[in-house]
N, CA, C and O atoms as a GROMACS GRO file, in nm:
protein
  244
    1MET      N    1   0.082  -0.119   0.000
    1MET     CA    2   0.000   0.000   0.000
    1MET      C    3   0.087   0.125   0.000
    1MET      O    4   0.057   0.222   0.070
    2ALA      N    5   0.190   0.124  -0.074
    2ALA     CA    6   0.276   0.240  -0.081
    2ALA      C    7   0.199   0.359  -0.138
    2ALA      O    8   0.126   0.346  -0.236
    3GLY      N    9   0.217   0.473  -0.077
    3GLY     CA   10   0.151   0.595  -0.124
    3GLY      C   11   0.007   0.609  -0.077
    3GLY      O   12  -0.059   0.707  -0.111
    4ALA      N   13  -0.044   0.514   0.000
    4ALA     CA   14  -0.182   0.522   0.051
    4ALA      C   15  -0.188   0.621   0.166
    4ALA      O   16  -0.092   0.636   0.241
    5SER      N   17  -0.301   0.689   0.180
    5SER     CA   18  -0.320   0.781   0.291
    5SER      C   19  -0.459   0.764   0.349
    5SER      O   20  -0.551   0.716   0.283
    6VAL      N   21  -0.473   0.802   0.472
    6VAL     CA   22  -0.601   0.791   0.543
    6VAL      C   23  -0.648   0.930   0.580
    6VAL      O   24  -0.570   1.010   0.633
    7LYS      N   25  -0.772   0.960   0.553
    7LYS     CA   26  -0.834   1.086   0.594
    7LYS      C   27  -0.926   1.055   0.712
    7LYS      O   28  -0.996   0.954   0.712
    8VAL      N   29  -0.925   1.142   0.812
    8VAL     CA   30  -1.006   1.120   0.931
    8VAL      C   31  -1.105   1.235   0.947
    8VAL      O   32  -1.068   1.352   0.938
    9ALA      N   33  -1.231   1.198   0.970
    9ALA     CA   34  -1.337   1.298   0.990
    9ALA      C   35  -1.403   1.273   1.125
    9ALA      O   36  -1.409   1.160   1.172
   10VAL      N   37  -1.452   1.380   1.186
   10VAL     CA   38  -1.526   1.372   1.312
   10VAL      C   39  -1.654   1.453   1.297
   10VAL      O   40  -1.656   1.556   1.230
   11ARG      N   41  -1.761   1.405   1.362
   11ARG     CA   42  -1.890   1.474   1.355
   11ARG      C   43  -1.949   1.481   1.495
   11ARG      O   44  -1.951   1.381   1.567
   12VAL      N   45  -1.996   1.599   1.533
   12VAL     CA   46  -2.068   1.615   1.658
   12VAL      C   47  -2.215   1.603   1.625
   12VAL      O   48  -2.270   1.686   1.553
   13ARG      N   49  -2.280   1.501   1.678
   13ARG     CA   50  -2.420   1.476   1.647
   13ARG      C   51  -2.510   1.552   1.744
   13ARG      O   52  -2.465   1.592   1.852
   14PRO      N   53  -2.635   1.573   1.708
   14PRO     CA   54  -2.730   1.634   1.801
   14PRO      C   55  -2.757   1.542   1.920
   14PRO      O   56  -2.738   1.421   1.910
   15PHE      N   57  -2.800   1.599   2.031
   15PHE     CA   58  -2.838   1.517   2.146
   15PHE      C   59  -2.957   1.431   2.112
   15PHE      O   60  -3.046   1.473   2.037
   16ASN      N   61  -2.960   1.309   2.167
   16ASN     CA   62  -3.078   1.224   2.152
   16ASN      C   63  -3.178   1.262   2.263
   16ASN      O   64  -3.148   1.346   2.347
   17SER      N   65  -3.295   1.201   2.262
   17SER     CA   66  -3.400   1.239   2.357
   17SER      C   67  -3.359   1.214   2.503
   17SER      O   68  -3.396   1.291   2.592
   18ARG      N   69  -3.284   1.109   2.528
   18ARG     CA   70  -3.238   1.081   2.664
   18ARG      C   71  -3.144   1.191   2.713
   18ARG      O   72  -3.157   1.239   2.826
   19GLU      N   73  -3.051   1.231   2.629
   19GLU     CA   74  -2.957   1.337   2.666
   19GLU      C   75  -3.030   1.469   2.687
   19GLU      O   76  -2.997   1.544   2.779
   20THR      N   77  -3.127   1.498   2.603
   20THR     CA   78  -3.205   1.622   2.616
   20THR      C   79  -3.285   1.621   2.746
   20THR      O   80  -3.289   1.722   2.816
   21SER      N   81  -3.348   1.509   2.777
   21SER     CA   82  -3.430   1.501   2.899
   21SER      C   83  -3.346   1.510   3.027
   21SER      O   84  -3.398   1.548   3.132
   22HIS      N   85  -3.220   1.475   3.018
   22HIS     CA   86  -3.130   1.484   3.134
   22HIS      C   87  -3.053   1.617   3.136
   22HIS      O   88  -2.958   1.632   3.213
   23ASP      N   89  -3.093   1.712   3.052
   23ASP     CA   90  -3.028   1.844   3.044
   23ASP      C   91  -2.877   1.832   3.026
   23ASP      O   92  -2.799   1.900   3.093
   24ALA      N   93  -2.836   1.745   2.935
   24ALA     CA   94  -2.694   1.725   2.907
   24ALA      C   95  -2.632   1.854   2.851
   24ALA      O   96  -2.700   1.935   2.788
   25LYS      N   97  -2.504   1.870   2.876
   25LYS     CA   98  -2.432   1.987   2.829
   25LYS      C   99  -2.332   1.943   2.721
   25LYS      O  100  -2.263   1.843   2.738
   26CYS      N  101  -2.326   2.017   2.612
   26CYS     CA  102  -2.230   1.987   2.506
   26CYS      C  103  -2.091   2.031   2.552
   26CYS      O  104  -2.071   2.147   2.587
   27VAL      N  105  -1.996   1.939   2.552
   27VAL     CA  106  -1.861   1.968   2.599
   27VAL      C  107  -1.762   1.978   2.482
   27VAL      O  108  -1.641   1.982   2.502
   28ILE      N  109  -1.816   1.981   2.360
   28ILE     CA  110  -1.734   1.987   2.238
   28ILE      C  111  -1.744   2.126   2.178
   28ILE      O  112  -1.850   2.188   2.176
   29GLN      N  113  -1.632   2.175   2.130
   29GLN     CA  114  -1.628   2.300   2.052
   29GLN      C  115  -1.545   2.272   1.928
   29GLN      O  116  -1.447   2.198   1.933
   30MET      N  117  -1.585   2.332   1.817
   30MET     CA  118  -1.511   2.314   1.692
   30MET      C  119  -1.482   2.450   1.630
   30MET      O  120  -1.565   2.541   1.633
   31GLN      N  121  -1.364   2.459   1.573
   31GLN     CA  122  -1.327   2.576   1.495
   31GLN      C  123  -1.240   2.525   1.381
   31GLN      O  124  -1.127   2.480   1.401
   32GLY      N  125  -1.296   2.532   1.261
   32GLY     CA  126  -1.226   2.474   1.146
   32GLY      C  127  -1.213   2.324   1.165
   32GLY      O  128  -1.312   2.256   1.191
   33ASN      N  129  -1.093   2.273   1.153
   33ASN     CA  130  -1.070   2.129   1.170
   33ASN      C  131  -1.020   2.094   1.309
   33ASN      O  132  -0.978   1.981   1.334
   34THR      N  133  -1.023   2.192   1.400
   34THR     CA  134  -0.979   2.170   1.537
   34THR      C  135  -1.099   2.144   1.627
   34THR      O  136  -1.197   2.218   1.624
   35THR      N  137  -1.090   2.039   1.706
   35THR     CA  138  -1.196   2.001   1.799
   35THR      C  139  -1.142   2.006   1.940
   35THR      O  140  -1.037   1.948   1.969
   36CYS      N  141  -1.213   2.076   2.030
   36CYS     CA  142  -1.174   2.086   2.170
   36CYS      C  143  -1.279   2.018   2.256
   36CYS      O  144  -1.399   2.037   2.237
   37ILE      N  145  -1.233   1.939   2.351
   37ILE     CA  146  -1.321   1.868   2.443
   37ILE      C  147  -1.286   1.912   2.584
   37ILE      O  148  -1.172   1.900   2.628
   38SER      N  149  -1.386   1.965   2.656
   38SER     CA  150  -1.364   2.007   2.794
   38SER      C  151  -1.428   1.908   2.890
   38SER      O  152  -1.527   1.843   2.856
   39ASN      N  153  -1.371   1.897   3.008
   39ASN     CA  154  -1.421   1.807   3.111
   39ASN      C  155  -1.504   1.888   3.209
   39ASN      O  156  -1.448   1.967   3.285
   40PRO      N  157  -1.637   1.871   3.210
   40PRO     CA  158  -1.721   1.951   3.300
   40PRO      C  159  -1.695   1.922   3.448
   40PRO      O  160  -1.727   2.004   3.534
   41LYS      N  161  -1.638   1.806   3.479
   41LYS     CA  162  -1.607   1.773   3.619
   41LYS      C  163  -1.478   1.839   3.666
   41LYS      O  164  -1.452   1.848   3.786
   42GLN      N  165  -1.396   1.884   3.571
   42GLN     CA  166  -1.271   1.952   3.603
   42GLN      C  167  -1.262   2.080   3.519
   42GLN      O  168  -1.178   2.088   3.429
   43PRO      N  169  -1.346   2.180   3.547
   43PRO     CA  170  -1.351   2.300   3.461
   43PRO      C  171  -1.220   2.380   3.457
   43PRO      O  172  -1.198   2.457   3.364
   44ARG      N  173  -1.134   2.362   3.556
   44ARG     CA  174  -1.006   2.436   3.556
   44ARG      C  175  -0.903   2.373   3.464
   44ARG      O  176  -0.807   2.439   3.424
   45ASP      N  177  -0.924   2.247   3.428
   45ASP     CA  178  -0.831   2.180   3.336
   45ASP      C  179  -0.845   2.238   3.196
   45ASP      O  180  -0.955   2.275   3.154
   46ALA      N  181  -0.735   2.246   3.126
   46ALA     CA  182  -0.738   2.294   2.988
   46ALA      C  183  -0.811   2.193   2.900
   46ALA      O  184  -0.798   2.073   2.922
   47PRO      N  185  -0.888   2.241   2.801
   47PRO     CA  186  -0.955   2.147   2.710
   47PRO      C  187  -0.852   2.066   2.630
   47PRO      O  188  -0.743   2.114   2.601
   48ARG      N  189  -0.889   1.945   2.595
   48ARG     CA  190  -0.806   1.861   2.508
   48ARG      C  191  -0.835   1.904   2.364
   48ARG      O  192  -0.952   1.919   2.327
   49THR      N  193  -0.733   1.922   2.284
   49THR     CA  194  -0.747   1.971   2.148
   49THR      C  195  -0.696   1.868   2.050
   49THR      O  196  -0.589   1.810   2.068
   50PHE      N  197  -0.775   1.846   1.944
   50PHE     CA  198  -0.741   1.750   1.840
   50PHE      C  199  -0.764   1.814   1.704
   50PHE      O  200  -0.851   1.899   1.689
   51THR      N  201  -0.686   1.775   1.605
   51THR     CA  202  -0.704   1.824   1.469
   51THR      C  203  -0.733   1.705   1.377
   51THR      O  204  -0.662   1.604   1.379
   52PHE      N  205  -0.838   1.720   1.297
   52PHE     CA  206  -0.880   1.615   1.204
   52PHE      C  207  -0.876   1.670   1.062
   52PHE      O  208  -0.868   1.791   1.043
   53ASP      N  209  -0.883   1.584   0.964
   53ASP     CA  210  -0.889   1.629   0.826
   53ASP      C  211  -1.021   1.701   0.797
   53ASP      O  212  -1.025   1.799   0.723
   54TYR      N  213  -1.129   1.650   0.857
   54TYR     CA  214  -1.261   1.709   0.838
   54TYR      C  215  -1.334   1.711   0.971
   54TYR      O  216  -1.328   1.614   1.046
   55SER      N  217  -1.403   1.820   1.001
   55SER     CA  218  -1.483   1.832   1.123
   55SER      C  219  -1.621   1.880   1.084
   55SER      O  220  -1.635   1.981   1.014
   56TYR      N  221  -1.723   1.809   1.129
   56TYR     CA  222  -1.862   1.844   1.094
   56TYR      C  223  -1.942   1.869   1.221
   56TYR      O  224  -1.945   1.785   1.311
   57TRP      N  225  -2.006   1.984   1.228
   57TRP     CA  226  -2.087   2.024   1.342
   57TRP      C  227  -2.233   2.000   1.307
   57TRP      O  228  -2.286   2.065   1.216
   58SER      N  229  -2.299   1.908   1.378
   58SER     CA  230  -2.441   1.880   1.356
   58SER      C  231  -2.522   1.904   1.482
   58SER      O  232  -2.644   1.886   1.482
   59HIS      N  233  -2.457   1.945   1.589
   59HIS     CA  234  -2.524   1.964   1.717
   59HIS      C  235  -2.610   2.091   1.713
   59HIS      O  236  -2.571   2.192   1.655
   60THR      N  237  -2.725   2.084   1.775
   60THR     CA  238  -2.812   2.202   1.785
   60THR      C  239  -2.825   2.240   1.932
   60THR      O  240  -2.814   2.154   2.020
   61SER      N  241  -2.848   2.367   1.959
   61SER     CA  242  -2.861   2.412   2.098
   61SER      C  243  -2.999   2.385   2.151
   61SER      O  244  -3.027   2.416   2.267
   0.00000   0.00000   0.00000
């Protein structure tokens, strides 16, 4: 497989009914192809940051 490459995509989906009924909080933020995940149990900790080839935001408020 010489010369082969892999592209990675990530998508933030909307909350399902269970998550909505439990007043879940979205802990994901996206800007361009960068995705940040924050830990609500440790708000003082810096968010974890990842970069993907493609990032798709489908979450609704």
